[in-house]
The first five atom37 places (N, CA, C, CB, O) and aatype in JSON, in Angstrom:
{
  "aatype": [20, 20, 20, 20, 20, 20, 20, 20, 20, 20, 20, 20, 20, 20, 20, 20, 20, 20, 20, 20, 20, 20, 20, 20, 20, 20, 20, 20, 20, 20, 20, 20, 20, 20, 20, 20, 20, 20, 20, 20, 20, 20, 20, 20, 20, 20, 20, 20, 20, 20, 20, 20, 20, 20, 20, 20, 20, 20, 20, 20, 20, 20, 20, 20, 20, 20, 20, 20, 20, 20, 20, 20, 20, 20, 20, 20, 20, 20, 20, 20, 20, 20, 20, 20, 20, 20, 20],
  "atom_mask": [
    [1, 1, 1, 1, 1],
    [1, 1, 1, 1, 1],
    [1, 1, 1, 1, 1],
    [1, 1, 1, 1, 1],
    [1, 1, 1, 1, 1],
    [1, 1, 1, 1, 1],
    [1, 1, 1, 1, 1],
    [1, 1, 1, 1, 1],
    [1, 1, 1, 1, 1],
    [1, 1, 1, 1, 1],
    [1, 1, 1, 1, 1],
    [1, 1, 1, 1, 1],
    [1, 1, 1, 1, 1],
    [1, 1, 1, 1, 1],
    [1, 1, 1, 1, 1],
    [1, 1, 1, 1, 1],
    [1, 1, 1, 1, 1],
    [1, 1, 1, 1, 1],
    [1, 1, 1, 1, 1],
    [1, 1, 1, 1, 1],
    [1, 1, 1, 1, 1],
    [1, 1, 1, 1, 1],
    [1, 1, 1, 1, 1],
    [1, 1, 1, 1, 1],
    [1, 1, 1, 1, 1],
    [1, 1, 1, 1, 1],
    [1, 1, 1, 1, 1],
    [1, 1, 1, 1, 1],
    [1, 1, 1, 1, 1],
    [1, 1, 1, 1, 1],
    [1, 1, 1, 1, 1],
    [1, 1, 1, 1, 1],
    [1, 1, 1, 1, 1],
    [1, 1, 1, 1, 1],
    [1, 1, 1, 1, 1],
    [1, 1, 1, 1, 1],
    [1, 1, 1, 1, 1],
    [1, 1, 1, 1, 1],
    [1, 1, 1, 1, 1],
    [1, 1, 1, 1, 1],
    [1, 1, 1, 1, 1],
    [1, 1, 1, 1, 1],
    [1, 1, 1, 1, 1],
    [1, 1, 1, 1, 1],
    [1, 1, 1, 1, 1],
    [1, 1, 1, 1, 1],
    [1, 1, 1, 1, 1],
    [1, 1, 1, 1, 1],
    [1, 1, 1, 1, 1],
    [1, 1, 1, 1, 1],
    [1, 1, 1, 1, 1],
    [1, 1, 1, 1, 1],
    [1, 1, 1, 1, 1],
    [1, 1, 1, 1, 1],
    [1, 1, 1, 1, 1],
    [1, 1, 1, 1, 1],
    [1, 1, 1, 1, 1],
    [1, 1, 1, 1, 1],
    [1, 1, 1, 1, 1],
    [1, 1, 1, 1, 1],
    [1, 1, 1, 1, 1],
    [1, 1, 1, 1, 1],
    [1, 1, 1, 1, 1],
    [1, 1, 1, 1, 1],
    [1, 1, 1, 1, 1],
    [1, 1, 1, 1, 1],
    [1, 1, 1, 1, 1],
    [1, 1, 1, 1, 1],
    [1, 1, 1, 1, 1],
    [1, 1, 1, 1, 1],
    [1, 1, 1, 1, 1],
    [1, 1, 1, 1, 1],
    [1, 1, 1, 1, 1],
    [1, 1, 1, 1, 1],
    [1, 1, 1, 1, 1],
    [1, 1, 1, 1, 1],
    [1, 1, 1, 1, 1],
    [1, 1, 1, 1, 1],
    [1, 1, 1, 1, 1],
    [1, 1, 1, 1, 1],
    [1, 1, 1, 1, 1],
    [1, 1, 1, 1, 1],
    [1, 1, 1, 1, 1],
    [1, 1, 1, 1, 1],
    [1, 1, 1, 1, 1],
    [1, 1, 1, 1, 1],
    [1, 1, 1, 1, 1]
  ],
  "atom_positions": [
    [[17.46, 124.47, 203.93], [16.73, 123.47, 203.62], [16.12, 122.9, 205.11], [17.63, 122.45, 202.76], [16.86, 122.88, 206.09]],
    [[14.89, 122.51, 205.18], [14.28, 122.14, 206.36], [14.62, 120.54, 206.63], [12.7, 122.47, 206.23], [14.95, 119.77, 205.73]],
    [[14.5, 120.19, 207.96], [15.09, 119.11, 208.33], [14.01, 117.93, 207.62], [15.31, 119.12, 209.99], [14.31, 116.74, 207.64]],
    [[13.06, 118.29, 207.17], [11.97, 117.24, 206.69], [11.98, 117.1, 205.18], [10.47, 117.67, 207.14], [11.21, 116.37, 204.55]],
    [[13.15, 118.06, 204.55], [13.08, 117.97, 203.14], [13.94, 116.57, 202.81], [13.7, 119.39, 202.42], [13.8, 116.04, 201.71]],
    [[14.71, 116.08, 203.67], [15.49, 114.81, 203.47], [14.98, 113.62, 204.29], [16.96, 115.04, 203.82], [14.77, 113.86, 205.48]],
    [[14.76, 112.45, 203.87], [14.37, 111.54, 204.69], [15.37, 111.17, 205.91], [14.08, 110.46, 203.89], [16.58, 111.43, 205.85]],
    [[14.79, 110.56, 206.99], [15.75, 110.07, 207.91], [16.36, 108.77, 207.55], [15.18, 109.98, 209.18], [16.14, 108.26, 206.45]],
    [[17.1, 108.21, 208.45], [17.66, 106.87, 208.33], [16.72, 105.7, 207.84], [18.17, 106.52, 209.65], [17.11, 104.71, 207.23]],
    [[15.47, 105.98, 208.18], [14.62, 104.83, 207.76], [13.88, 105.16, 206.26], [13.46, 104.54, 208.99], [13.06, 104.45, 205.68]],
    [[14.36, 106.33, 205.88], [13.4, 106.82, 204.54], [12.3, 107.56, 204.63], [12.84, 105.8, 203.83], [11.57, 107.94, 203.72]],
    [[12.18, 107.79, 206.0], [10.63, 108.55, 206.15], [10.99, 110.15, 206.11], [9.72, 108.12, 207.87], [12.06, 110.73, 206.3]],
    [[9.86, 110.59, 205.83], [10.0, 112.24, 205.85], [9.17, 112.83, 206.9], [9.52, 112.96, 204.46], [8.08, 112.34, 207.2]],
    [[9.69, 113.94, 207.51], [8.77, 114.82, 208.52], [8.42, 113.88, 209.84], [7.21, 115.33, 207.7], [8.73, 112.69, 209.86]],
    [[7.84, 114.44, 210.79], [7.47, 114.09, 211.88], [6.52, 112.81, 212.03], [6.98, 115.16, 212.34], [6.52, 112.04, 212.99]],
    [[5.6, 112.72, 210.74], [4.74, 111.82, 210.85], [4.87, 110.68, 210.0], [3.66, 112.33, 210.73], [3.95, 109.91, 209.72]],
    [[6.26, 110.6, 209.53], [6.77, 109.51, 208.85], [6.34, 109.47, 207.49], [6.45, 108.33, 209.49], [6.28, 110.55, 206.91]],
    [[5.99, 108.29, 206.79], [5.8, 108.05, 205.47], [7.02, 108.05, 204.31], [4.89, 108.97, 205.19], [7.71, 109.03, 204.06]],
    [[7.1, 106.99, 203.78], [8.17, 106.97, 202.82], [7.81, 107.41, 201.26], [8.71, 105.56, 202.85], [6.79, 106.94, 200.75]],
    [[8.46, 108.1, 200.67], [8.0, 108.89, 199.31], [8.53, 107.67, 198.58], [8.74, 110.62, 198.84], [9.75, 107.47, 198.54]],
    [[7.59, 106.77, 197.97], [7.68, 105.88, 197.17], [6.42, 105.32, 196.91], [8.55, 105.07, 197.53], [5.62, 105.24, 197.84]],
    [[6.09, 104.88, 195.68], [4.99, 104.29, 195.33], [4.52, 103.04, 196.31], [5.21, 103.9, 193.95], [5.36, 102.32, 196.84]],
    [[3.17, 102.85, 196.49], [2.88, 101.8, 197.34], [3.29, 100.52, 196.72], [1.48, 101.8, 197.68], [3.7, 99.6, 197.43]],
    [[3.21, 100.42, 195.46], [3.56, 99.07, 194.93], [4.87, 98.71, 194.96], [3.19, 98.91, 193.66], [5.15, 97.54, 194.7]],
    [[5.82, 99.6, 195.25], [7.2, 99.42, 195.33], [7.61, 99.12, 196.81], [7.89, 100.64, 194.77], [8.79, 98.85, 197.06]],
    [[6.7, 99.15, 197.78], [6.93, 99.07, 199.43], [7.58, 97.59, 199.56], [5.28, 99.21, 200.45], [8.7, 97.42, 200.05]],
    [[6.74, 96.52, 199.07], [7.15, 95.32, 199.19], [8.73, 95.03, 198.82], [6.24, 94.6, 198.44], [9.58, 94.5, 199.54]],
    [[8.88, 95.54, 197.42], [10.18, 95.34, 196.84], [11.35, 96.09, 197.45], [10.11, 95.67, 195.48], [12.49, 95.73, 197.16]],
    [[11.15, 97.17, 198.31], [12.07, 97.68, 198.91], [12.19, 97.3, 200.03], [12.05, 98.74, 198.88], [13.31, 97.45, 200.52]],
    [[11.34, 96.78, 200.72], [11.52, 95.92, 202.09], [12.42, 94.83, 201.79], [10.12, 95.26, 202.68], [13.43, 94.64, 202.46]],
    [[12.14, 94.19, 200.92], [13.04, 93.06, 200.46], [14.5, 93.23, 200.33], [12.62, 92.66, 199.24], [15.36, 92.49, 200.81]],
    [[14.74, 94.65, 199.35], [16.21, 95.24, 199.04], [16.54, 95.41, 200.38], [16.37, 96.71, 198.1], [17.43, 94.64, 200.73]],
    [[16.1, 96.19, 201.3], [16.63, 96.41, 202.54], [17.09, 95.27, 203.26], [15.78, 97.04, 203.27], [18.25, 95.23, 203.68]],
    [[16.11, 94.14, 203.48], [16.74, 92.79, 204.19], [17.76, 92.31, 203.53], [15.84, 91.62, 204.32], [18.61, 91.71, 204.19]],
    [[17.93, 92.45, 202.06], [19.31, 91.55, 201.5], [20.19, 92.53, 201.61], [19.36, 90.89, 199.88], [21.3, 92.04, 201.41]],
    [[20.29, 94.0, 201.9], [21.27, 94.63, 201.94], [21.79, 94.36, 203.43], [20.98, 95.97, 201.5], [22.99, 94.5, 203.65]],
    [[20.93, 93.98, 204.44], [21.35, 93.98, 205.64], [22.19, 92.49, 205.81], [20.09, 94.25, 206.61], [23.29, 92.34, 206.35]],
    [[21.43, 91.54, 205.26], [21.8, 90.1, 205.07], [23.4, 90.34, 204.6], [20.74, 89.24, 203.82], [24.27, 90.17, 205.45]],
    [[23.68, 90.65, 203.52], [24.6, 90.82, 202.71], [25.85, 91.52, 203.22], [24.07, 91.4, 201.73], [26.99, 91.07, 203.07]],
    [[25.57, 92.6, 203.81], [26.64, 93.41, 204.46], [27.18, 92.85, 205.64], [26.18, 94.71, 204.79], [28.06, 93.46, 206.25]],
    [[26.76, 91.75, 206.05], [27.11, 91.23, 207.57], [27.85, 89.7, 206.88], [25.34, 90.97, 208.88], [28.64, 89.03, 207.54]],
    [[27.53, 89.45, 205.85], [27.94, 88.2, 205.18], [29.69, 88.19, 205.09], [27.16, 88.17, 203.57], [30.15, 88.93, 204.22]],
    [[30.55, 87.5, 205.82], [31.92, 87.56, 205.51], [32.25, 87.31, 204.26], [32.61, 86.79, 206.22], [32.76, 88.29, 203.72]],
    [[32.15, 86.25, 203.49], [32.29, 86.15, 202.06], [32.0, 87.18, 201.15], [31.61, 85.22, 201.67], [32.81, 87.45, 200.26]],
    [[30.81, 87.86, 201.31], [30.4, 89.21, 200.57], [31.25, 90.27, 200.77], [29.09, 89.72, 200.97], [31.86, 90.86, 199.88]],
    [[31.29, 90.59, 202.25], [32.23, 91.69, 202.65], [33.7, 91.53, 201.82], [32.46, 91.61, 204.36], [34.14, 92.39, 201.07]],
    [[34.43, 90.12, 202.15], [35.56, 90.13, 201.42], [35.74, 90.26, 199.93], [36.06, 89.16, 201.73], [36.8, 90.63, 199.43]],
    [[34.65, 89.94, 199.23], [34.55, 90.11, 197.9], [34.37, 91.63, 197.51], [33.43, 89.26, 197.42], [34.76, 91.97, 196.39]],
    [[33.83, 92.55, 198.33], [33.7, 93.89, 198.07], [35.21, 94.61, 198.05], [32.71, 94.49, 199.17], [35.69, 95.37, 197.2]],
    [[35.87, 94.02, 199.51], [36.71, 94.76, 199.74], [38.05, 94.18, 198.66], [36.86, 94.79, 201.32], [39.06, 94.87, 198.54]],
    [[37.93, 93.1, 198.07], [38.69, 92.63, 196.9], [38.58, 93.46, 195.74], [38.3, 91.33, 196.53], [39.56, 93.65, 195.01]],
    [[37.32, 94.04, 195.48], [36.71, 94.81, 194.36], [36.93, 96.28, 194.55], [35.19, 94.52, 194.24], [36.6, 97.04, 193.65]],
    [[37.44, 96.72, 195.62], [37.58, 97.92, 196.21], [36.32, 98.75, 196.11], [38.7, 98.58, 195.65], [36.45, 99.81, 195.5]],
    [[35.26, 98.51, 196.54], [33.82, 99.07, 196.38], [33.78, 99.34, 197.89], [32.52, 97.98, 195.69], [34.46, 98.8, 198.76]],
    [[32.8, 100.33, 198.03], [32.35, 101.01, 199.25], [30.96, 100.28, 199.59], [32.18, 102.69, 199.02], [29.93, 100.37, 198.93]],
    [[31.14, 99.65, 200.61], [29.61, 98.97, 201.3], [28.98, 99.69, 202.08], [29.68, 97.73, 202.16], [27.85, 99.3, 202.38]],
    [[29.44, 100.9, 202.64], [28.64, 101.89, 203.5], [27.7, 102.56, 202.74], [29.45, 102.9, 204.17], [28.17, 102.96, 201.67]],
    [[26.39, 102.85, 202.95], [25.69, 103.72, 202.48], [25.85, 105.16, 202.82], [24.64, 103.35, 202.69], [26.38, 105.61, 203.84]],
    [[25.38, 105.76, 201.95], [25.57, 107.47, 202.15], [24.33, 107.91, 202.36], [26.2, 108.38, 200.87], [23.36, 107.33, 201.87]],
    [[24.19, 109.11, 203.2], [22.85, 109.68, 203.68], [22.44, 110.63, 202.65], [22.91, 110.4, 205.12], [23.22, 111.05, 201.79]],
    [[21.21, 110.98, 202.75], [20.7, 111.91, 201.73], [21.45, 113.4, 201.5], [19.23, 112.15, 202.12], [21.55, 114.04, 200.46]],
    [[21.92, 113.7, 202.76], [22.7, 115.1, 202.62], [23.89, 115.02, 201.9], [23.09, 115.71, 203.94], [24.2, 116.0, 201.23]],
    [[24.69, 113.93, 201.91], [25.59, 113.67, 201.32], [25.82, 113.51, 199.59], [25.77, 112.78, 201.97], [26.76, 113.83, 198.88]],
    [[24.36, 112.78, 199.25], [24.29, 112.36, 198.01], [23.71, 113.78, 197.34], [23.39, 110.97, 197.87], [23.94, 114.12, 196.18]],
    [[23.05, 114.38, 198.1], [22.55, 115.86, 197.42], [23.75, 116.66, 197.26], [21.43, 116.79, 198.38], [23.92, 117.13, 196.14]],
    [[24.7, 116.96, 198.25], [25.9, 117.51, 197.73], [26.68, 117.08, 196.65], [26.63, 117.53, 198.57], [27.29, 117.92, 195.99]],
    [[26.74, 115.95, 196.4], [27.32, 115.09, 195.29], [26.68, 115.5, 193.93], [27.04, 113.51, 195.58], [27.37, 115.9, 192.99]],
    [[25.26, 115.38, 193.88], [24.4, 115.78, 192.7], [24.82, 117.15, 192.42], [22.82, 115.7, 192.97], [25.43, 117.35, 191.38]],
    [[24.52, 118.32, 193.39], [24.76, 119.55, 193.29], [26.16, 119.77, 192.5], [24.69, 120.11, 194.63], [26.22, 120.3, 191.39]],
    [[27.16, 119.32, 193.15], [28.66, 119.44, 192.37], [28.58, 118.47, 191.07], [30.09, 118.87, 193.47], [29.2, 118.93, 190.12]],
    [[28.09, 117.47, 190.88], [28.13, 117.0, 189.35], [27.25, 118.21, 188.33], [27.26, 115.27, 189.24], [27.69, 118.51, 187.22]],
    [[26.2, 118.71, 188.79], [25.59, 119.44, 187.97], [25.92, 120.84, 187.76], [24.47, 119.32, 188.26], [25.28, 121.59, 187.01]],
    [[27.26, 121.28, 188.66], [27.97, 122.36, 188.46], [29.16, 122.1, 187.54], [28.34, 122.88, 189.71], [29.98, 122.97, 187.29]],
    [[29.2, 121.03, 187.11], [30.61, 120.65, 186.32], [30.29, 121.43, 185.12], [30.97, 118.89, 185.95], [29.13, 121.45, 184.71]],
    [[31.2, 122.04, 184.55], [31.03, 122.49, 183.16], [30.66, 121.57, 181.96], [32.19, 123.08, 182.84], [31.08, 120.42, 181.93]],
    [[29.94, 122.05, 181.02], [29.76, 121.17, 180.14], [31.02, 120.74, 179.23], [28.72, 121.65, 179.44], [31.04, 119.67, 178.62]],
    [[31.99, 121.59, 179.2], [33.21, 121.28, 178.25], [33.72, 120.12, 179.09], [34.42, 122.61, 177.99], [34.0, 119.09, 178.46]],
    [[33.89, 120.12, 180.37], [34.37, 118.9, 181.27], [33.96, 117.72, 180.83], [33.93, 118.95, 182.64], [34.65, 116.8, 180.39]],
    [[32.47, 117.79, 181.01], [31.77, 116.31, 180.88], [31.77, 116.1, 179.17], [29.92, 116.29, 181.64], [31.51, 114.97, 178.77]],
    [[31.99, 116.89, 178.42], [32.28, 116.48, 177.07], [33.47, 115.72, 176.78], [32.33, 117.55, 176.31], [33.52, 114.75, 176.01]],
    [[34.37, 116.19, 177.41], [36.02, 115.86, 177.34], [35.86, 114.38, 177.82], [37.19, 116.93, 178.49], [36.14, 113.4, 177.13]],
    [[35.4, 114.34, 179.04], [35.56, 113.14, 179.62], [34.76, 112.15, 178.9], [35.23, 113.19, 180.99], [35.15, 110.99, 178.89]],
    [[33.5, 112.54, 178.18], [32.72, 111.46, 177.69], [33.67, 111.03, 176.41], [31.08, 111.94, 177.31], [33.66, 109.87, 175.99]],
    [[34.36, 111.88, 175.91], [35.24, 111.62, 174.71], [36.22, 110.44, 175.03], [36.1, 112.97, 174.32], [36.27, 109.33, 174.51]],
    [[36.95, 110.95, 175.99], [37.72, 109.91, 176.73], [37.47, 108.5, 177.24], [37.98, 110.41, 177.65], [38.28, 107.57, 177.23]],
    [[36.07, 108.5, 177.74], [35.75, 107.1, 177.82], [35.24, 106.36, 176.86], [35.02, 106.92, 178.66], [35.1, 105.17, 177.15]],
    [[34.89, 106.73, 175.71], [34.85, 106.06, 174.29], [35.78, 105.38, 173.92], [34.75, 106.83, 173.3], [35.76, 104.86, 172.81]]
  ]
}
């Protein structure tokens, strides 16, 4: 895999930048990033996240790609059994 196959920390691909998202979504993504940064520093929100046992730290593209590959490698029989147990 080449370095520019995954986005950098700002979501840009390759040496020339550019975000792989439709232009119509750029404003919404900017708002989402700003809200995330605001709330991850909010003590009340952080305390609520910790009480809920959620993880507030974002994952990088390489970690998410590895997780997705692992999920796709899960045998179909296991997925079907888990699906039945969840219902």
